[in-house]
All heavy atoms as an XYZ file, in Angstrom:
748
protein
N       0.822     -1.193      0.000
C       0.000      0.000      0.000
C       0.865      1.256      0.000
O       0.555      2.213     -0.666
C      -0.936     -0.055      1.207
C      -1.914      1.086      1.225
S      -3.025      0.962     -0.174
C      -4.483      1.532      0.534
N       1.955      1.246      0.767
C       2.851      2.395      0.834
C       3.483      2.671     -0.526
O       3.619      3.814     -0.932
C       3.936      2.164      1.896
C       4.898      3.306      2.136
C       4.136      4.557      2.541
C       5.904      2.946      3.197
N       3.810      1.611     -1.246
C       4.381      1.788     -2.580
C       3.371      2.459     -3.498
O       3.705      3.366     -4.250
C       4.831      0.426     -3.167
C       5.244      0.561     -4.609
C       5.955     -0.158     -2.326
N       2.119      2.059     -3.431
C       1.076      2.661     -4.264
C       0.900      4.132     -3.928
O       0.745      4.970     -4.814
C      -0.241      1.912     -4.091
N       0.937      4.478     -2.652
C       0.801      5.879     -2.254
C       1.983      6.689     -2.762
O       1.820      7.812     -3.247
C       0.690      5.988     -0.734
N       3.185      6.137     -2.671
C       4.367      6.828     -3.177
C       4.296      7.001     -4.683
O       4.630      8.053     -5.213
N       3.837      5.990     -5.383
C       3.714      6.077     -6.836
C       2.659      7.103     -7.217
O       2.839      7.853     -8.172
C       3.359      4.710     -7.421
N       1.584      7.167     -6.450
C       0.537      8.151     -6.746
C       1.085      9.561     -6.606
O       0.791     10.433     -7.411
C      -0.658      7.946     -5.823
N       1.890      9.811     -5.579
C       2.492     11.141     -5.416
C       3.468     11.415     -6.550
O       3.488     12.484     -7.124
C       3.208     11.242     -4.067
C       3.945     12.539     -3.912
C       3.255     13.702     -3.605
C       5.300     12.606     -4.103
C       3.918     14.910     -3.476
C       5.985     13.811     -3.978
C       5.290     14.956     -3.662
N       4.291     10.435     -6.888
C       5.312     10.623     -7.913
C       4.696     10.936     -9.263
O       5.190     11.772    -10.004
C       6.185      9.369     -8.011
C       7.311      9.513     -8.994
C       8.432     10.253     -8.680
C       7.237      8.920    -10.241
C       9.460     10.393     -9.595
C       8.257      9.061    -11.156
C       9.371      9.793    -10.832
N       3.601     10.309     -9.595
C       2.960     10.493    -10.893
C       1.767     11.438    -10.836
O       0.932     11.436    -11.712
C       2.519      9.142    -11.475
C       3.683      8.261    -11.820
C       3.986      7.153    -11.058
C       4.499      8.569    -12.892
C       5.063      6.358    -11.365
C       5.579      7.770    -13.205
C       5.869      6.663    -12.438
N       1.697     12.273     -9.809
C       0.531     13.133     -9.648
C       0.625     14.429    -10.426
O      -0.208     15.299    -10.288
C       0.330     13.455     -8.160
O       1.412     14.246     -7.696
N       1.656     14.581    -11.246
C       1.779     15.789    -12.033
C       2.433     16.928    -11.259
O       2.364     18.067    -11.668
N       3.066     16.623    -10.137
C       3.761     17.651     -9.375
C       4.925     18.184    -10.200
O       5.571     17.442    -10.927
C       4.300     17.077     -8.052
C       3.204     16.647     -7.095
C       2.386     17.826     -6.626
O       2.920     18.868     -6.307
N       1.075     17.663     -6.604
N       5.226     19.490    -10.116
C       6.336     20.065    -10.868
C       7.652     19.397    -10.510
O       7.853     18.957     -9.383
C       6.341     21.530    -10.432
C       4.986     21.775     -9.885
C       4.504     20.468     -9.338
N       8.538     19.335    -11.472
C       9.832     18.699    -11.260
C      10.651     19.371    -10.174
O      11.442     18.732     -9.502
C      10.644     18.720    -12.565
C      10.104     17.789    -13.608
C      10.948     17.824    -14.850
O      12.178     17.719    -14.737
O      10.376     17.956    -15.930
N      10.492     20.695    -10.004
C      11.288     21.428     -9.024
C      11.025     20.950     -7.605
O      11.821     21.201     -6.723
C      11.020     22.921     -9.133
N       9.914     20.237     -7.377
C       9.585     19.747     -6.053
C      10.556     18.655     -5.639
O      10.880     18.520     -4.477
C       8.123     19.230     -6.014
C       7.822     18.531     -4.717
C       7.165     20.373     -6.252
N      11.045     17.874     -6.591
C      11.981     16.805     -6.288
C      13.233     17.393     -5.656
O      13.677     18.475     -6.002
C      12.326     16.040     -7.564
N      13.810     16.668     -4.737
C      14.965     17.144     -4.004
C      16.261     16.711     -4.686
O      17.141     16.154     -4.048
C      14.889     16.627     -2.563
C      15.425     17.620     -1.571
O      15.804     18.717     -1.936
N      15.448     17.220     -0.320
N      16.383     16.955     -5.965
C      17.551     16.513     -6.719
C      18.474     17.659     -7.084
O      19.413     17.471     -7.828
C      17.110     15.798     -8.008
O      16.330     16.717     -8.776
C      16.308     14.549     -7.707
N      18.202     18.849     -6.605
C      19.012     20.009     -6.951
C      18.454     20.700     -8.171
O      17.524     20.213     -8.816
N      19.005     21.865     -8.487
C      18.475     22.628     -9.624
C      18.704     21.918    -10.954
O      19.733     21.298    -11.176
C      19.235     23.949     -9.574
C      20.273     23.828     -8.534
C      20.072     22.541     -7.802
N      17.712     22.028    -11.816
C      17.839     21.477    -13.171
C      18.718     22.406    -14.000
O      18.711     23.623    -13.790
C      16.461     21.358    -13.820
C      15.533     20.394    -13.107
C      14.124     20.507    -13.618
N      13.555     21.782    -13.168
C      12.417     22.292    -13.605
N      11.722     21.676    -14.520
N      11.968     23.444    -13.139
N      19.449     21.878    -14.969
C      20.270     22.735    -15.836
C      19.392     23.670    -16.661
O      18.303     23.285    -17.096
C      21.004     21.748    -16.748
C      20.758     20.392    -16.205
C      19.578     20.470    -15.279
N      19.844     24.912    -16.886
C      19.028     25.865    -17.640
C      18.691     25.384    -19.044
O      17.592     25.637    -19.534
C      19.867     27.138    -17.665
C      21.232     26.756    -17.236
C      21.114     25.489    -16.457
N      19.610     24.686    -19.677
C      19.342     24.180    -21.027
C      18.159     23.221    -21.022
O      17.338     23.227    -21.932
C      20.577     23.469    -21.606
C      21.796     24.329    -21.736
C      22.669     24.365    -20.483
O      22.245     23.914    -19.401
O      23.791     24.871    -20.587
N      18.082     22.384    -19.995
C      16.992     21.415    -19.898
C      15.660     22.128    -19.659
O      14.640     21.758    -20.246
C      17.268     20.414    -18.774
N      15.673     23.148    -18.807
C      14.444     23.906    -18.547
C      13.999     24.605    -19.821
O      12.823     24.578    -20.181
C      14.653     24.925    -17.413
C      14.960     24.186    -16.105
C      13.426     25.818    -17.256
C      15.423     25.098    -14.989
N      14.931     25.226    -20.520
C      14.586     25.926    -21.757
C      14.005     24.951    -22.777
O      12.950     25.206    -23.362
C      15.813     26.630    -22.347
C      15.462     27.392    -23.595
C      14.994     28.695    -23.518
C      15.568     26.808    -24.855
C      14.634     29.397    -24.661
C      15.214     27.502    -25.995
C      14.754     28.782    -25.899
O      14.389     29.480    -27.029
N      14.691     23.828    -22.994
C      14.236     22.859    -23.989
C      12.844     22.331    -23.661
O      12.019     22.155    -24.550
C      15.207     21.687    -24.087
C      16.497     22.055    -24.792
O      16.544     23.106    -25.469
O      17.486     21.303    -24.631
N      12.580     22.112    -22.392
C      11.329     21.476    -21.990
C      10.184     22.452    -21.775
O       9.018     22.083    -21.920
C      11.586     20.712    -20.701
C      10.677     19.582    -20.541
C      11.060     18.752    -19.397
N       9.811     18.147    -18.988
C       9.708     16.991    -18.445
N      10.767     16.309    -18.179
N       8.544     16.513    -18.139
N      10.508     23.687    -21.413
C       9.455     24.634    -21.056
C       9.428     25.847    -21.974
O       8.444     26.099    -22.644
C       9.624     25.097    -19.593
O       9.708     23.939    -18.753
C       8.464     25.948    -19.148
N      10.507     26.588    -22.025
C      10.536     27.851    -22.777
C      10.523     27.619    -24.285
O       9.795     28.288    -25.022
C      11.784     28.660    -22.430
S      12.124     28.789    -20.673
N      11.362     26.710    -24.735
C      11.519     26.466    -26.163
C      10.271     25.953    -26.839
O      10.157     25.988    -28.064
N       9.312     25.485    -26.031
C       8.056     24.999    -26.598
C       7.360     26.110    -27.376
O       6.769     25.871    -28.421
C       7.159     24.477    -25.478
C       5.848     23.927    -25.968
C       5.781     22.653    -26.523
C       4.682     24.667    -25.886
C       4.587     22.136    -26.972
C       3.480     24.155    -26.336
C       3.436     22.886    -26.880
O       2.244     22.380    -27.334
N       7.440     27.339    -26.881
C       6.824     28.491    -27.553
C       7.868     29.396    -28.204
O       7.725     29.774    -29.360
C       6.009     29.320    -26.571
S       4.536     28.484    -25.954
N       8.903     29.725    -27.432
C       9.937     30.626    -27.949
C      10.825     29.833    -28.896
O      11.513     28.907    -28.487
C      10.761     31.201    -26.791
C       9.955     32.033    -25.873
N       9.582     33.318    -26.186
C       9.428     31.765    -24.648
C       8.875     33.811    -25.190
N       8.748     32.893    -24.245
N      10.764     30.204    -30.140
C      11.546     29.495    -31.136
C      10.723     28.623    -32.044
O      11.246     28.022    -32.974
N       9.431     28.540    -31.789
C       8.560     27.703    -32.625
C       7.342     28.481    -33.105
O       6.226     27.968    -33.128
C       8.139     26.445    -31.868
C       9.277     25.513    -31.639
N       9.984     25.471    -30.447
C       9.881     24.627    -32.459
C      10.943     24.578    -30.550
N      10.902     24.045    -31.761
N       7.553     29.739    -33.462
C       6.522     30.594    -34.050
C       5.312     30.850    -33.153
O       4.257     31.226    -33.643
C       6.058     30.044    -35.403
C       7.132     30.152    -36.449
O       7.879     31.118    -36.496
N       7.240     29.139    -37.287
N       5.441     30.659    -31.849
C       4.356     30.983    -30.927
C       4.695     32.283    -30.206
O       3.908     33.207    -30.171
C       4.108     29.839    -29.923
C       3.038     30.211    -28.919
C       3.744     28.559    -30.659
N       5.890     32.329    -29.622
C       6.370     33.533    -28.946
C       7.604     34.051    -29.652
O       8.107     33.429    -30.592
N       8.110     35.182    -29.200
C       9.311     35.731    -29.836
C      10.547     34.897    -29.508
O      10.604     34.221    -28.481
C       9.431     37.129    -29.223
C       8.756     37.016    -27.903
C       7.634     36.025    -28.103
N      11.511     34.932    -30.384
C      12.805     34.314    -30.106
C      13.448     35.130    -28.997
O      13.469     36.363    -29.055
C      13.688     34.291    -31.381
C      15.100     33.861    -31.058
C      13.074     33.382    -32.428
N      13.955     34.462    -27.975
C      14.561     35.189    -26.857
C      16.055     34.927    -26.719
O      16.752     35.704    -26.081
C      13.831     34.880    -25.529
C      13.806     33.388    -25.242
C      12.428     35.468    -25.566
C      13.181     33.024    -23.882
N      16.547     33.876    -27.341
C      17.991     33.612    -27.279
C      18.712     34.516    -28.276
O      18.196     34.833    -29.334
C      18.270     32.147    -27.595
C      17.746     31.228    -26.513
C      17.984     29.789    -26.820
N      19.400     29.530    -26.973
C      19.900     28.410    -27.497
N      19.093     27.457    -27.900
N      21.198     28.261    -27.615
N      19.913     34.936    -27.893
C      20.725     35.763    -28.780
C      20.312     37.222    -28.816
O      20.780     37.976    -29.659
N      19.464     37.650    -27.902
C      18.981     39.037    -27.905
C      19.573     39.862    -26.764
O      19.239     41.030    -26.621
C      17.453     39.061    -27.824
C      16.815     38.455    -29.062
C      15.322     38.551    -29.052
N      14.883     39.913    -28.869
C      13.649     40.259    -28.525
N      12.750     39.324    -28.313
N      13.310     41.508    -28.369
N      20.418     39.259    -25.953
C      21.053     39.949    -24.818
C      20.026     40.597    -23.899
O      20.224     41.711    -23.415
C      22.071     40.980    -25.302
C      23.160     40.350    -26.131
O      23.677     39.298    -25.779
N      23.487     40.969    -27.246
N      18.919     39.919    -23.665
C      17.900     40.427    -22.758
C      18.458     40.484    -21.338
O      19.164     39.575    -20.916
C      16.664     39.528    -22.791
C      15.952     39.412    -24.133
C      14.897     38.312    -24.085
C      15.320     40.748    -24.506
N      18.143     41.529    -20.584
C      18.632     41.598    -19.201
C      18.035     40.461    -18.362
O      16.824     40.206    -18.447
C      18.133     42.951    -18.692
C      17.723     43.717    -19.906
C      17.389     42.713    -20.970
N      18.857     39.789    -17.562
C      18.330     38.704    -16.716
C      17.161     39.147    -15.843
O      16.220     38.380    -15.637
C      19.531     38.285    -15.868
C      20.724     38.700    -16.663
C      20.305     39.933    -17.408
N      17.206     40.383    -15.341
C      16.126     40.876    -14.482
C      14.796     40.933    -15.238
O      13.742     40.655    -14.666
C      16.460     42.280    -13.937
C      17.722     42.342    -13.114
C      19.005     42.436    -13.955
O      18.943     42.674    -15.174
O      20.081     42.256    -13.360
N      14.846     41.281    -16.501
C      13.626     41.326    -17.322
C      13.073     39.919    -17.540
O      11.858     39.705    -17.519
C      13.906     42.006    -18.656
N      13.967     38.980    -17.747
C      13.551     37.587    -17.945
C      12.884     37.057    -16.682
O      11.811     36.453    -16.731
C      14.753     36.717    -18.360
C      15.287     37.186    -19.722
C      14.380     35.238    -18.386
C      16.648     36.630    -20.089
N      13.515     37.295    -15.535
C      12.948     36.854    -14.258
C      11.562     37.460    -14.058
O      10.608     36.756    -13.687
C      13.884     37.210    -13.080
C      13.186     37.012    -11.744
C      15.166     36.390    -13.146
N      11.418     38.735    -14.323
C      10.128     39.406    -14.149
C       9.063     38.770    -15.044
O       7.949     38.475    -14.588
C      10.250     40.903    -14.441
C       8.944     41.618    -14.207
C       8.617     42.071    -12.937
C       8.026     41.800    -15.234
C       7.401     42.702    -12.700
C       6.812     42.422    -15.004
C       6.501     42.870    -13.739
O       5.293     43.471    -13.509
N       9.393     38.561    -16.313
C       8.413     37.996    -17.251
C       8.017     36.579    -16.848
O       6.843     36.213    -16.951
C       8.973     37.993    -18.675
C       9.045     39.364    -19.296
S       7.431     40.148    -19.462
C       6.646     39.049    -20.611
N       8.985     35.799    -16.403
C       8.679     34.423    -16.012
C       7.763     34.400    -14.787
O       6.822     33.620    -14.740
C       9.972     33.621    -15.751
C       9.676     32.274    -15.099
C      10.740     33.423    -17.054
N       8.005     35.249    -13.831
C       7.195     35.264    -12.606
C       5.835     35.929    -12.792
O       4.862     35.549    -12.159
C       7.936     35.959    -11.469
C       9.041     35.141    -10.877
C       8.494     33.935    -10.117
N       9.582     33.202     -9.509
C       9.839     31.929     -9.734
N       9.072     31.220    -10.541
N      10.858     31.351     -9.156
N       5.733     36.928    -13.679
C       4.496     37.681    -13.820
C       3.714     37.381    -15.097
O       2.519     37.645    -15.159
C       4.781     39.190    -13.738
C       5.315     39.577    -12.407
N       6.661     39.643    -12.135
C       4.691     39.884    -11.257
C       6.833     39.987    -10.875
N       5.656     40.132    -10.315
N       4.379     36.884    -16.124
C       3.723     36.616    -17.393
C       3.275     37.904    -18.064
O       3.379     38.993    -17.506
N       2.806     37.773    -19.292
C       2.258     38.916    -20.033
C       1.608     38.376    -21.293
O       2.187     37.573    -22.004
C       3.345     39.919    -20.404
C       2.802     41.136    -21.108
C       3.906     42.146    -21.409
O       5.064     41.932    -21.143
N       3.513     43.253    -21.984
N       0.407     38.847    -21.581
C      -0.299     38.364    -22.765
C      -0.471     36.853    -22.707
O      -0.968     36.314    -21.728
N      -0.033     36.156    -23.739
C      -0.156     34.701    -23.797
C       0.888     33.989    -22.946
O       0.773     32.791    -22.698
C      -0.044     34.229    -25.243
N       1.900     34.735    -22.476
C       2.951     34.136    -21.645
C       2.414     33.942    -20.231
O       2.036     34.909    -19.569
C       4.161     35.072    -21.621
C       5.170     34.789    -20.542
S       6.458     33.723    -21.100
C       7.394     33.589    -19.580
N       2.372     32.692    -19.769
C       1.879     32.467    -18.410
C       2.946     32.821    -17.378
O       4.133     32.851    -17.683
C       1.601     30.958    -18.388
C       2.583     30.394    -19.356
C       2.708     31.441    -20.446
N       2.513     33.080    -16.166
C       3.426     33.256    -15.043
C       3.775     31.867    -14.508
O       2.928     30.977    -14.473
C       2.774     34.089    -13.956
N       5.027     31.682    -14.130
C       5.474     30.417    -13.559
C       5.774     30.610    -12.081
O       6.530     31.497    -11.711
C       6.714     29.899    -14.295
C       6.419     29.429    -15.688
C       6.379     30.327    -16.752
C       6.160     28.094    -15.943
C       6.101     29.910    -18.034
C       5.870     27.668    -17.231
C       5.842     28.568    -18.280
N       5.172     29.760    -11.253
C       5.334     29.842     -9.800
C       6.666     29.221     -9.369
O       7.237     28.402    -10.088
C       4.188     29.111     -9.113
C       2.825     29.686     -9.419
C       1.738     28.853     -8.761
N       1.804     27.465     -9.191
C       0.939     26.888    -10.021
N      -0.069     27.578    -10.497
N       1.073     25.638    -10.362
N       7.140     29.561     -8.169
C       8.365     28.948     -7.646
C       8.265     27.431     -7.502
O       9.287     26.754     -7.472
C       8.553     29.618     -6.278
C       7.880     30.941     -6.422
C       6.691     30.672     -7.324
N       7.055     26.897     -7.446
C       6.913     25.439     -7.398
C       7.129     24.806     -8.769
O       7.316     23.598     -8.870
C       5.516     25.040     -6.868
O       4.524     25.676     -7.673
C       5.358     25.427     -5.410
N       7.102     25.629     -9.816
C       7.325     25.130    -11.177
C       8.769     25.333    -11.617
O       9.312     24.519    -12.368
C       6.376     25.834    -12.148
C       4.927     25.544    -11.843
C       3.973     26.431    -12.597
O       4.114     27.669    -12.535
O       3.075     25.876    -13.258
N       9.350     26.442    -11.218
C      10.756     26.731    -11.465
C      11.254     27.501    -10.247
O      10.736     28.571     -9.928
C      10.998     27.503    -12.788
C      12.483     27.800    -12.975
C      10.157     28.745    -12.888
C      12.854     28.357    -14.330
N      12.219     26.924     -9.559
C      12.693     27.536     -8.315
C      13.406     28.856     -8.609
O      13.795     29.133     -9.748
C      13.638     26.582     -7.584
O      14.888     26.495     -8.271
N      13.585     29.658     -7.569
C      14.291     30.932     -7.732
C      15.716     30.718     -8.231
O      16.201     31.467     -9.073
C      14.313     31.715     -6.416
C      12.942     32.253     -6.035
O      12.078     32.405     -6.925
O      12.733     32.525     -4.838
N      16.384     29.678     -7.739
C      17.756     29.367     -8.185
C      17.742     28.962     -9.655
O      18.562     29.433    -10.447
C      18.383     28.266     -7.303
C      19.690     27.759     -7.885
C      18.581     28.769     -5.883
N      16.820     28.087    -10.025
C      16.718     27.663    -11.424
C      16.418     28.850    -12.328
O      16.999     28.971    -13.408
C      15.638     26.597    -11.591
C      15.991     25.273    -10.989
C      14.863     24.268    -11.070
O      13.682     24.671    -11.075
O      15.177     23.065    -11.128
N      15.519     29.728    -11.880
C      15.152     30.888    -12.690
C      16.324     31.833    -12.864
O      16.553     32.343    -13.963
C      13.952     31.610    -12.079
C      13.442     32.834    -12.826
C      13.188     32.538    -14.306
C      12.197     33.374    -12.157
N      17.082     32.063    -11.815
C      18.269     32.931    -11.929
C      19.273     32.336    -12.915
O      19.816     33.052    -13.766
C      18.911     33.133    -10.557
N      19.495     31.030    -12.825
C      20.419     30.364    -13.755
C      19.897     30.415    -15.185
O      20.652     30.659    -16.134
C      20.644     28.911    -13.340
C      21.392     28.771    -12.035
O      22.071     29.695    -11.585
N      21.258     27.625    -11.398
N      18.593     30.188    -15.349
C      17.972     30.230    -16.673
C      18.060     31.623    -17.277
O      18.419     31.776    -18.452
C      16.509     29.787    -16.586
C      15.704     29.861    -17.877
C      16.232     28.863    -18.904
C      14.228     29.616    -17.585
N      17.753     32.654    -16.476
C      17.785     34.030    -16.976
C      19.187     34.412    -17.431
O      19.356     35.024    -18.489
C      17.287     34.985    -15.897
N      20.183     34.025    -16.663
C      21.577     34.318    -17.045
C      21.933     33.575    -18.329
O      22.555     34.130    -19.228
C      22.522     33.930    -15.907
C      23.957     34.249    -16.203
C      24.859     33.892    -15.036
C      26.309     34.171    -15.397
N      27.209     33.753    -14.336
N      21.520     32.310    -18.419
C      21.826     31.509    -19.609
C      21.163     32.097    -20.856
O      21.800     32.240    -21.892
C      21.375     30.062    -19.391
C      21.675     29.157    -20.538
C      22.869     28.575    -20.842
C      20.773     28.756    -21.568
N      22.749     27.827    -21.993
C      21.474     27.920    -22.451
C      19.430     29.019    -21.807
C      20.876     27.351    -23.565
C      18.838     28.447    -22.920
C      19.561     27.620    -23.786
N      19.875     32.449    -20.761
C      19.180     33.039    -21.908
C      19.835     34.359    -22.292
O      20.058     34.629    -23.471
C      17.679     33.245    -21.603
C      16.968     31.897    -21.523
C      17.024     34.132    -22.667
C      15.538     31.977    -21.017
N      20.165     35.167    -21.300
C      20.757     36.480    -21.544
C      22.073     36.394    -22.304
O      22.376     37.244    -23.135
C      20.972     37.198    -20.210
O      21.547     38.458    -20.409
N      22.847     35.364    -22.035
C      24.181     35.245    -22.644
C      24.247     34.232    -23.783
O      25.297     34.070    -24.402
C      25.222     34.856    -21.573
O      24.858     33.611    -20.987
C      25.328     35.926    -20.496
N      23.128     33.566    -24.068
C      23.146     32.526    -25.109
C      23.171     33.155    -26.502
O      22.701     34.263    -26.721
C      21.945     31.589    -24.973
O      20.749     32.281    -25.234
N      23.691     32.391    -27.405
C      23.698     32.803    -28.819
C      22.378     32.375    -29.447
O      21.737     31.429    -28.997
C      24.861     32.141    -29.548
C      26.219     32.600    -29.057
C      27.297     31.967    -29.907
C      28.675     32.144    -29.412
N      29.301     33.287    -29.160
N      22.000     33.054    -30.500
C      20.788     32.707    -31.236
C      20.937     31.316    -31.830
O      22.023     30.916    -32.250
C      20.514     33.730    -32.320
N      19.858     30.584    -31.873
C      19.823     29.274    -32.500
C      19.167     29.461    -33.865
O      17.984     29.785    -33.936
C      19.039     28.309    -31.636
C      18.971     26.914    -32.215
O      19.262     26.699    -33.402
N      18.569     25.953    -31.414
N      19.900     29.247    -34.956
C      19.326     29.483    -36.292
C      18.126     28.580    -36.602
O      17.364     28.876    -37.520
C      20.479     29.206    -37.240
C      21.482     28.435    -36.457
C      21.270     28.768    -35.010
N      17.923     27.533    -35.822
C      16.771     26.642    -36.043
C      15.495     27.209    -35.416
O      14.410     26.719    -35.697
C      17.049     25.258    -35.475
C      18.166     24.544    -36.192
C      18.416     23.192    -35.584
C      19.567     22.484    -36.286
N      19.875     21.194    -35.671
N      15.639     28.216    -34.546
C      14.461     28.784    -33.898
C      13.861     29.900    -34.737
O      14.565     30.676    -35.351
C      14.827     29.321    -32.506
C      15.176     28.230    -31.521
C      15.381     28.774    -30.126
O      15.734     29.949    -29.963
O      15.171     28.002    -29.189
N      12.543     29.968    -34.711
C      11.804     31.017    -35.427
C      10.726     31.539    -34.495
O      10.145     30.787    -33.743
C      11.155     30.469    -36.705
C      12.144     29.847    -37.624
N      12.952     30.580    -38.435
C      12.494     28.553    -37.822
C      13.737     29.776    -39.127
N      13.488     28.539    -38.764
N      10.433     32.818    -34.560
C       9.427     33.376    -33.678
C       8.652     34.484    -34.340
O       8.857     34.816    -35.501
N       7.752     35.047    -33.557
C       6.909     36.141    -34.026
C       7.713     37.423    -34.079
O       8.558     37.683    -33.316
C       5.725     36.312    -33.096
C       4.729     35.198    -33.224
C       3.551     35.529    -32.354
C       2.403     34.657    -32.741
N       1.196     35.007    -32.078
């Protein structure tokens, strides 16, 4: 019974950041979450634009228009800081296209 309860929690759709495995790499977060829209003609391309990390953090936490806000349970403050720095300093990916 305990195994079933543990499996139910594990597969309950809880955000990955809840797991106690440490921060996820920014590339993995981008590929799995951000890149779904940014770079695939849904949202604007954000890599290679030298966006200020503070602006990225604000947009992720507050959202705007079609961009949803992401809670700390979805992306931790540490992960978000790492992601914002990575996006800010990343080069454009020629395979990405946006609005």
